[in-house]
Phi, psi and omega in degrees: 000137183282146177273170183299319182298323179286336180275337189302312177303320180294321184290311181298318182296321179285348174292326188256006182252154169292149176299150178275348182281165176241151180270081189305305189290326180278322181247109181250137178264157178293135178287151177297145186292340178268007180292133177267110184248224188292140178282138176236148178243134177266091191299335177287337178266339184283133179259351179078028185290329177088006176304316179298324181283326180293319183271000183286115180295335183263004187052035185279347191237133176227134175243127172250112182275116185273310179209118183292327187291314184274355187057049178261119185201164171241143183247115180254125178235124177266103183292327179287350173264337186296131178264359179059035183284337182080011177297325178294328179292322178294325189279334184284113182287334180275347182072028184277347185251146173213160177242130181286135179269346182252359175246088179229355174272095192249018180282145177207163185268339186245125185294335184295338179290341185272357182252115174248121181254120182236136177119206180281096184267000184297315188251022186289320179304308183288324177292318178295320181291340182248019171291153188303333178284341182261352183272135180299156181298329180289332179281332183293327187260009177266000000 
């Protein structure tokens, strides 16, 4: 344990210096341009191929194909699962995905804010309910 005499220079020195801490919520610094923040989808460029979802190590992306002919699908992004690794950007052949460098404060009190659903959400409930794994065995064979 340090004696009072050895701590005295540190204590008196800190009395005359500015604090090393920053007033974060009030004073914000600009984020680095290469920061990987919130994922954005350019829906017009996305084909719904699902390569981003397959390659996502955190399973943060799910694509539900509603109709292949009309390219109708939903893109579900779970922000709370995302590790912001950028693998989805590398996997996307169409360049439809990007990560924002200025949207990185992603704390929230409600978990519902962490699920982002993009695309045609009108028929998701009926399509998901009738996928082969959700249909009872007696209806599969009829």
